[in-house]
Residue frames as a rotation matrix with the C-alpha (Angstrom) as fourth column:
MET 1
0.567 0.821 0.067 0.03
0.822 -0.570 0.023 0.06
0.058 0.042 -0.997 -0.05
ASP 2
-0.334 -0.719 0.610 1.38
0.695 -0.624 -0.356 3.32
0.636 0.305 0.708 -0.88
LEU 3
0.153 0.231 -0.961 1.51
0.956 -0.282 0.084 5.55
-0.252 -0.931 -0.264 2.27
SER 4
-0.819 -0.574 0.019 2.66
0.552 -0.778 0.301 8.62
-0.158 0.257 0.954 0.41
LEU 5
-0.484 0.743 0.462 -0.97
0.248 -0.390 0.887 9.32
0.839 0.544 0.004 -0.66
ILE 6
0.378 0.588 -0.715 -2.12
0.816 0.154 0.558 9.22
0.438 -0.794 -0.422 2.91
LYS 7
-0.269 -0.581 -0.768 0.53
0.844 -0.526 0.102 11.78
-0.464 -0.621 0.632 4.03
LYS 8
-0.952 -0.191 0.241 -0.68
0.294 -0.798 0.526 14.13
0.091 0.572 0.815 1.39
LEU 9
0.006 0.973 0.231 -4.30
0.739 -0.160 0.654 14.26
0.674 0.167 -0.720 2.39
SER 10
-0.569 -0.156 0.808 -5.35
-0.103 -0.960 -0.259 17.47
0.816 -0.231 0.530 3.91
PRO 11
-0.958 0.245 -0.151 -6.83
0.196 0.169 -0.966 18.04
-0.211 -0.955 -0.210 7.28
ALA 12
-0.391 0.885 -0.252 -10.02
-0.864 -0.447 -0.231 19.26
-0.317 0.127 0.940 5.57
TYR 13
-0.215 0.338 -0.916 -10.33
-0.640 0.660 0.393 15.92
0.737 0.671 0.075 4.11
TYR 14
-0.769 -0.111 -0.629 -10.12
0.366 0.732 -0.575 14.08
0.524 -0.673 -0.522 7.29
THR 15
-0.853 0.507 -0.119 -12.61
-0.197 -0.527 -0.827 16.52
-0.482 -0.682 0.550 8.84
SER 16
-0.295 0.762 -0.577 -15.11
-0.919 -0.061 0.388 16.03
0.260 0.645 0.718 5.98
ILE 17
-0.341 0.162 -0.926 -14.89
-0.148 0.963 0.223 12.22
0.928 0.213 -0.305 6.66
ALA 18
-0.908 0.029 -0.418 -15.49
0.409 0.281 -0.868 12.60
0.092 -0.959 -0.267 10.27
ALA 19
-0.694 0.692 -0.199 -18.39
-0.590 -0.705 -0.393 15.00
-0.412 -0.155 0.898 9.60
ILE 20
-0.295 0.523 -0.800 -19.82
-0.751 0.391 0.533 12.57
0.591 0.757 0.277 7.19
PHE 21
-0.621 0.065 -0.781 -19.72
0.321 0.930 -0.178 9.78
0.715 -0.361 -0.599 9.68
LEU 22
-0.914 0.248 -0.321 -21.26
0.231 -0.332 -0.914 11.98
-0.333 -0.910 0.246 12.45
GLY 23
-0.564 0.730 -0.386 -23.95
-0.798 -0.603 0.025 13.26
-0.214 0.322 0.922 10.19
ALA 24
-0.348 0.406 -0.845 -24.89
-0.362 0.773 0.521 9.70
0.865 0.487 -0.121 9.22
LEU 25
-0.738 0.134 -0.661 -25.11
0.590 0.603 -0.537 8.64
0.326 -0.786 -0.525 12.82
ALA 26
-0.807 0.502 -0.312 -27.38
-0.177 -0.708 -0.683 11.77
-0.564 -0.496 0.660 13.62
TYR 27
-0.463 0.663 -0.588 -29.55
-0.840 -0.118 0.529 11.08
0.282 0.739 0.612 10.55
SER 28
-0.361 0.406 -0.839 -30.29
-0.009 0.899 0.439 7.57
0.932 0.166 -0.321 11.65
SER 29
-0.996 -0.034 -0.086 -31.46
0.088 -0.035 -0.996 8.65
0.031 -0.999 0.038 15.02
SER 30
-0.415 0.904 0.104 -35.12
0.894 0.383 0.232 8.34
0.170 0.189 -0.967 16.05
THR 31
-0.001 0.374 -0.927 -35.49
0.511 -0.797 -0.322 12.03
-0.859 -0.474 -0.191 17.04
VAL 32
0.684 0.337 0.647 -36.75
0.727 -0.239 -0.644 14.25
-0.063 0.911 -0.409 14.20
TRP 33
0.929 -0.363 -0.076 -34.68
-0.370 -0.922 -0.117 17.32
-0.027 0.137 -0.990 15.00
LEU 34
0.126 -0.959 0.252 -31.52
-0.463 0.168 0.870 15.20
-0.877 -0.226 -0.423 15.33
SER 35
0.131 -0.038 0.991 -32.27
0.703 0.708 -0.065 13.56
-0.699 0.705 0.119 12.03
VAL 36
0.905 0.298 0.303 -32.80
0.422 -0.708 -0.565 16.95
0.046 0.640 -0.767 10.38
LEU 37
0.680 -0.727 -0.094 -29.47
-0.619 -0.637 0.459 18.22
-0.393 -0.254 -0.884 11.86
GLY 38
0.083 -0.685 0.724 -27.70
0.020 0.727 0.686 15.05
-0.996 -0.043 0.074 10.71
MET 39
0.502 0.293 0.814 -28.91
0.794 0.219 -0.568 15.57
-0.344 0.931 -0.123 7.15
ILE 40
0.988 -0.148 -0.037 -27.62
-0.152 -0.973 -0.172 19.18
-0.011 0.176 -0.984 7.28
LEU 41
0.363 -0.900 0.243 -24.30
-0.617 -0.037 0.786 18.04
-0.698 -0.435 -0.569 8.63
LEU 42
0.130 -0.371 0.919 -24.08
0.526 0.812 0.253 15.20
-0.840 0.451 0.301 6.12
LEU 43
0.800 0.223 0.558 -24.71
0.600 -0.339 -0.725 17.70
0.028 0.914 -0.405 3.12
LEU 44
0.853 -0.520 0.043 -21.98
-0.520 -0.854 -0.021 20.21
0.048 -0.005 -0.999 4.42
ALA 45
0.162 -0.885 0.436 -19.51
-0.350 0.361 0.864 17.40
-0.923 -0.293 -0.251 5.01
LEU 46
0.377 0.009 0.926 -20.07
0.709 0.640 -0.295 16.12
-0.596 0.768 0.235 1.49
GLY 47
0.961 0.012 0.278 -19.50
0.181 -0.785 -0.593 19.58
0.211 0.620 -0.756 0.18
LEU 48
0.571 -0.795 0.204 -16.32
-0.681 -0.321 0.658 19.90
-0.458 -0.515 -0.725 2.38
ASN 49
0.226 -0.540 0.811 -15.13
0.131 0.841 0.524 16.56
-0.965 -0.012 0.261 1.09
PHE 50
0.656 0.081 0.750 -15.55
0.732 0.174 -0.659 17.50
-0.184 0.981 0.055 -2.53
TYR 51
0.912 -0.346 0.221 -13.82
-0.289 -0.924 -0.251 20.88
0.291 0.165 -0.942 -2.06
ALA 52
0.414 -0.837 0.358 -10.87
-0.598 0.046 0.800 19.13
-0.686 -0.545 -0.481 -0.15
VAL 53
0.275 -0.391 0.878 -10.46
0.596 0.786 0.164 16.52
-0.754 0.479 0.449 -2.90
TYR 54
0.847 0.016 0.531 -10.49
0.484 -0.432 -0.761 19.31
0.217 0.902 -0.374 -5.49
LEU 55
0.795 -0.591 0.141 -7.73
-0.607 -0.768 0.204 21.13
-0.013 -0.248 -0.969 -3.63
MET 56
0.269 -0.739 0.618 -5.64
-0.185 0.590 0.786 18.00
-0.945 -0.326 0.022 -3.36
ILE 57
0.399 -0.091 0.912 -5.86
0.850 0.411 -0.330 17.45
-0.345 0.907 0.241 -7.10
ALA 58
0.958 -0.075 0.277 -5.24
0.065 -0.884 -0.463 21.05
0.280 0.462 -0.842 -7.90
ARG 59
0.569 -0.796 0.205 -2.00
-0.696 -0.333 0.636 21.04
-0.438 -0.505 -0.744 -5.61
GLN 60
0.158 -0.524 0.837 -0.77
0.293 0.834 0.468 17.69
-0.943 0.171 0.286 -7.28
ALA 61
0.553 0.099 0.827 -1.44
0.829 0.030 -0.558 19.07
-0.080 0.995 -0.065 -10.68
GLY 62
-0.465 -0.866 -0.181 0.35
0.853 -0.493 0.168 22.28
-0.235 -0.076 0.969 -9.80
LEU 63
-0.046 0.575 0.817 -2.52
0.607 -0.633 0.480 24.51
0.794 0.518 -0.320 -10.39
SER 64
-0.732 -0.239 0.638 -3.05
-0.229 -0.796 -0.561 27.67
0.642 -0.557 0.528 -8.43
THR 65
-0.536 0.600 -0.594 -5.02
0.837 0.468 -0.283 27.41
0.108 -0.649 -0.753 -5.19
PRO 66
0.422 0.790 0.446 -7.79
0.652 -0.606 0.456 29.74
0.630 0.098 -0.770 -4.32
ALA 67
-0.157 -0.438 0.885 -6.95
-0.175 -0.870 -0.461 33.08
0.972 -0.227 0.060 -2.61
VAL 68
0.625 0.478 0.617 -8.76
-0.663 -0.092 0.743 32.17
0.413 -0.873 0.259 0.48
ILE 69
0.906 -0.359 -0.223 -6.56
0.415 0.854 0.314 29.08
0.078 -0.377 0.923 0.97
GLU 70
0.110 -0.947 0.302 -3.37
0.610 -0.176 -0.773 31.07
0.785 0.269 0.558 0.30
ARG 71
0.062 0.056 0.997 -4.37
-0.455 -0.887 0.078 33.66
0.888 -0.458 -0.030 2.85
LEU 72
0.847 0.353 0.397 -5.07
-0.502 0.289 0.815 30.98
0.173 -0.890 0.422 5.46
ASP 73
0.628 -0.747 -0.219 -1.71
0.719 0.665 -0.203 29.41
0.297 -0.030 0.954 4.81
ASN 74
-0.186 -0.597 0.781 -0.12
0.212 -0.800 -0.561 32.79
0.959 0.061 0.276 5.12
LEU 75
0.394 0.492 0.776 -2.16
-0.653 -0.444 0.614 33.42
0.647 -0.749 0.146 8.25
GLY 76
0.979 0.027 -0.200 -1.00
0.091 0.825 0.558 30.13
0.180 -0.564 0.806 9.69
ALA 77
0.134 -0.990 0.051 2.75
0.817 0.081 -0.571 30.89
0.561 0.118 0.819 8.97
LYS 78
-0.296 -0.262 0.919 2.41
-0.219 -0.918 -0.332 34.29
0.930 -0.299 0.214 10.60
ALA 79
0.771 0.530 0.353 0.72
-0.505 0.172 0.845 32.70
0.387 -0.830 0.401 13.67
GLU 80
0.784 -0.548 -0.292 3.49
0.567 0.823 -0.023 30.18
0.253 -0.148 0.956 13.86
GLN 81
-0.101 -0.869 0.484 5.98
0.566 -0.451 -0.691 33.06
0.818 0.204 0.537 13.75
GLN 82
0.104 0.234 0.967 4.27
-0.620 -0.744 0.247 34.99
0.777 -0.625 0.068 16.54
ILE 83
0.975 0.215 -0.052 4.14
-0.097 0.630 0.771 31.86
0.199 -0.747 0.635 18.72
HIS 84
0.417 -0.889 -0.189 7.84
0.770 0.457 -0.446 31.34
0.483 0.040 0.875 18.05
ASP 85
-0.245 -0.554 0.796 8.64
0.081 -0.830 -0.552 34.92
0.966 -0.071 0.248 18.90
VAL 86
0.526 0.545 0.653 6.52
-0.635 -0.259 0.728 34.83
0.566 -0.797 0.210 22.04
GLU 87
0.908 -0.248 -0.336 8.23
0.378 0.833 0.405 31.49
0.179 -0.495 0.850 23.13
ASN 88
0.069 -0.975 0.210 11.66
0.689 -0.106 -0.717 33.22
0.721 0.194 0.665 22.61
GLN 89
-0.127 0.014 0.992 10.63
-0.374 -0.927 -0.035 36.23
0.919 -0.376 0.123 24.57
LEU 90
0.823 0.481 0.302 9.30
-0.485 0.318 0.815 34.05
0.296 -0.817 0.495 27.46
GLN 91
0.706 -0.636 -0.311 12.52
0.674 0.738 0.020 31.98
0.217 -0.224 0.950 27.46
GLU 92
-0.208 -0.681 0.703 14.53
0.377 -0.719 -0.585 35.19
0.903 0.143 0.406 27.46
ASN 93
0.173 0.383 0.907 12.58
-0.606 -0.685 0.405 36.49
0.776 -0.620 0.114 30.29
TYR 94
0.967 0.145 -0.208 12.88
0.037 0.729 0.684 33.23
0.250 -0.669 0.699 32.33
ASP 95
0.348 -0.920 -0.179 16.68
0.797 0.391 -0.460 33.28
0.494 0.017 0.869 31.81
ASN 96
-0.381 -0.435 0.816 17.05
-0.056 -0.870 -0.489 36.78
0.923 -0.232 0.307 32.98
HIS 97
0.548 0.608 0.575 14.84
-0.655 -0.116 0.747 36.15
0.521 -0.786 0.335 35.94
ARG 98
0.903 -0.270 -0.333 16.88
0.361 0.898 0.251 33.04
0.231 -0.347 0.909 36.79
ILE 99
-0.023 -0.981 0.193 20.15
0.659 -0.160 -0.735 35.03
0.752 0.110 0.650 36.53
ALA 100
-0.142 0.034 0.989 18.95
-0.446 -0.895 -0.033 37.86
0.884 -0.446 0.142 38.58
ARG 101
0.839 0.445 0.313 17.72
-0.474 0.317 0.821 35.41
0.266 -0.837 0.477 41.37
ALA 102
0.660 -0.665 -0.350 21.01
0.705 0.709 -0.019 33.53
0.260 -0.234 0.937 41.35
GLU 103
-0.319 -0.700 0.640 22.90
0.277 -0.714 -0.643 36.94
0.907 -0.028 0.421 41.64
ALA 104
0.281 0.466 0.839 20.57
-0.709 -0.488 0.509 37.89
0.646 -0.738 0.193 44.58
LYS 105
0.977 0.124 -0.176 21.35
0.026 0.745 0.667 34.61
0.214 -0.656 0.724 46.31
SER 106
0.197 -0.978 -0.067 24.97
0.764 0.196 -0.615 34.88
0.614 0.070 0.786 45.78
GLN 107
-0.277 -0.222 0.935 24.85
-0.162 -0.948 -0.273 38.54
0.947 -0.227 0.226 47.23
ALA 108
0.660 0.522 0.541 22.82
-0.615 -0.038 0.787 37.34
0.431 -0.852 0.296 50.12
ALA 109
0.837 -0.427 -0.343 25.40
0.496 0.856 0.143 34.55
0.232 -0.290 0.928 50.75
GLU 110
-0.204 -0.939 0.276 28.25
0.620 -0.342 -0.706 37.08
0.757 0.027 0.653 50.74
GLN 111
-0.063 0.221 0.973 26.51
-0.509 -0.846 0.159 39.29
0.858 -0.486 0.166 53.13
ALA 112
0.925 0.379 -0.008 25.88
-0.219 0.553 0.804 36.36
0.310 -0.742 0.594 55.43
VAL 113
0.399 -0.858 -0.323 29.55
0.827 0.489 -0.276 35.37
0.395 -0.157 0.905 55.29
GLU 114
-0.328 -0.603 0.727 30.57
0.124 -0.790 -0.600 39.02
0.936 -0.107 0.334 56.03
LYS 115
0.377 0.674 0.636 28.17
-0.624 -0.323 0.712 39.12
0.685 -0.665 0.299 58.78
ALA 116
0.947 -0.037 -0.320 29.42
0.219 0.802 0.555 35.91
0.236 -0.596 0.768 60.20
LYS 117
-0.061 -0.997 0.040 33.07
0.725 -0.072 -0.685 37.14
0.686 -0.012 0.727 59.89
ALA 118
-0.277 -0.075 0.958 32.13
-0.343 -0.924 -0.172 40.39
0.898 -0.376 0.230 61.78
GLN 119
0.784 0.583 0.211 30.37
-0.452 0.304 0.839 38.36
0.425 -0.753 0.502 64.49
ALA 120
0.674 -0.604 -0.425 33.32
0.665 0.747 -0.007 36.03
0.322 -0.277 0.905 64.85
ALA 121
-0.326 -0.815 0.478 35.74
0.394 -0.577 -0.715 39.06
0.859 -0.045 0.510 65.05
GLU 122
0.087 0.383 0.920 33.39
-0.652 -0.676 0.343 40.73
0.753 -0.630 0.191 67.64
HIS 123
0.943 0.277 -0.186 33.23
-0.085 0.738 0.669 37.35
0.323 -0.615 0.719 69.55
ALA 124
0.219 -0.938 -0.270 37.07
0.772 0.336 -0.540 37.06
0.597 -0.090 0.797 69.44
ALA 125
-0.397 -0.381 0.835 37.41
-0.079 -0.892 -0.445 40.67
0.914 -0.243 0.324 70.76
GLU 126
0.505 0.703 0.501 34.96
-0.650 -0.072 0.757 39.86
0.568 -0.708 0.420 73.56
ARG 127
0.855 -0.266 -0.445 36.93
0.375 0.910 0.176 36.65
0.359 -0.317 0.878 74.43
ALA 128
-0.084 -0.980 0.181 40.18
0.618 -0.194 -0.762 38.62
0.782 0.048 0.622 74.33
ALA 129
-0.183 0.091 0.979 38.70
-0.565 -0.824 -0.029 41.25
0.804 -0.559 0.203 76.66
GLU 130
0.838 0.522 0.159 37.40
-0.431 0.455 0.779 38.63
0.334 -0.722 0.606 78.95
ALA 131
0.633 -0.675 -0.380 40.74
0.631 0.734 -0.251 36.77
0.448 -0.081 0.890 78.88
SER 132
-0.368 -0.706 0.605 42.58
0.163 -0.689 -0.706 40.16
0.916 -0.161 0.369 79.72
GLN 133
0.220 0.456 0.862 40.01
-0.754 -0.481 0.447 40.79
0.619 -0.748 0.238 82.51
ALA 134
0.974 0.200 -0.105 40.54
-0.090 0.769 0.633 37.39
0.207 -0.608 0.767 83.91
ASP 135
0.065 -0.985 -0.161 44.35
0.712 0.158 -0.684 37.78
0.699 -0.070 0.712 83.73
ILE 136
-0.397 -0.255 0.882 43.94
-0.297 -0.873 -0.387 41.07
0.868 -0.415 0.271 85.78
ASP 137
0.577 0.731 0.364 41.61
-0.627 0.111 0.771 39.43
0.524 -0.673 0.522 88.17
GLU 138
0.800 -0.360 -0.481 44.09
0.372 0.925 -0.074 36.64
0.472 -0.119 0.874 88.60
ALA 139
-0.252 -0.903 0.347 47.00
0.353 -0.420 -0.836 39.02
0.901 -0.089 0.425 89.14
GLU 140
-0.084 0.261 0.962 44.96
-0.747 -0.655 0.113 40.88
0.659 -0.709 0.251 91.76
THR 141
0.896 0.441 0.053 44.18
-0.360 0.651 0.669 37.43
0.260 -0.619 0.741 93.64
GLN 142
0.455 -0.794 -0.402 47.79
0.645 0.606 -0.466 36.28
0.614 -0.047 0.788 93.36
SER 143
-0.388 -0.652 0.651 49.07
-0.037 -0.695 -0.718 39.51
0.921 -0.302 0.246 95.07
GLN 144
0.206 0.504 0.839 46.75
-0.879 -0.281 0.385 39.11
0.430 -0.816 0.385 98.01
PRO 145
-0.819 -0.518 0.249 47.62
-0.570 0.683 -0.456 36.57
0.066 -0.515 -0.854 100.77
VAL 146
-0.164 0.788 -0.594 45.44
-0.127 0.580 0.805 33.67
0.978 0.208 0.005 101.02
VAL 147
-0.597 0.044 0.801 43.79
-0.789 -0.209 -0.577 33.78
0.142 -0.977 0.160 104.37
ALA 148
-0.651 0.424 -0.629 42.33
0.300 0.906 0.300 30.42
0.697 0.006 -0.717 105.80
PRO 149
0.316 0.847 0.428 39.22
-0.324 -0.327 0.888 30.56
0.892 -0.419 0.171 107.81
ARG 150
-0.526 -0.473 0.707 39.82
-0.820 0.060 -0.569 30.43
0.227 -0.879 -0.419 111.53
ARG 151
0.238 0.600 -0.763 39.05
-0.019 0.789 0.614 27.11
0.971 -0.132 0.200 113.19
SER 152
0.496 -0.014 0.868 38.76
-0.851 -0.205 0.483 26.46
0.171 -0.979 -0.114 116.69
VAL 153
-0.533 -0.801 -0.273 41.10
-0.666 0.597 -0.448 24.07
0.521 -0.057 -0.851 118.26
LEU 154
-0.745 0.279 0.606 38.81
-0.421 0.508 -0.752 22.77
-0.517 -0.815 -0.261 120.76
PRO 155
-0.867 0.497 0.022 36.28
0.402 0.674 0.620 20.24
0.293 0.546 -0.785 119.75
LYS 156
-0.427 0.831 0.357 32.72
-0.633 -0.556 0.538 21.15
0.645 0.003 0.764 119.71
ARG 157
-0.870 0.163 0.466 30.57
-0.349 0.465 -0.814 19.96
-0.349 -0.870 -0.348 122.42
SER 158
-0.664 0.714 -0.220 27.67
0.106 0.382 0.918 17.79
0.740 0.586 -0.330 121.52
ALA 159
-0.284 0.724 0.629 24.35
-0.945 -0.322 -0.055 18.24
0.163 -0.610 0.775 123.31
ARG 160
-0.792 0.060 -0.608 23.66
-0.002 0.995 0.100 15.12
0.611 0.080 -0.788 125.20
């Protein structure tokens, strides 16, 4: 079976086949209004099918296609180009946002490191001050004689 013919079929042809099928189903229903709607859909689908086949034959033969179809093709190309441009713009915005967010995180990390260094220096200065104060206190206690508490030589009397 030659699959190249199937690849060349237009979407209008597939749409007309689906509409014919749905119109036939609606026409075979038992409800009058659905049967009338099915008949209208069936006739419109047959017209679309004939037009789609005509366009396929005209394209294969190299004949010019109607202006409506040309405009629709151009409109589709323009829409695809606009979609492509919007996607590129969104991707660029996303990349810029991601870069800005990464820079903000790195700046926050640098600030946190600087703050931690400042706190460590302050803590070291406090320890040095405490150590020098402890040295001063120790020097003061070393210069003073150690006085032991007085004890009585006599044993305590117990109450009997």
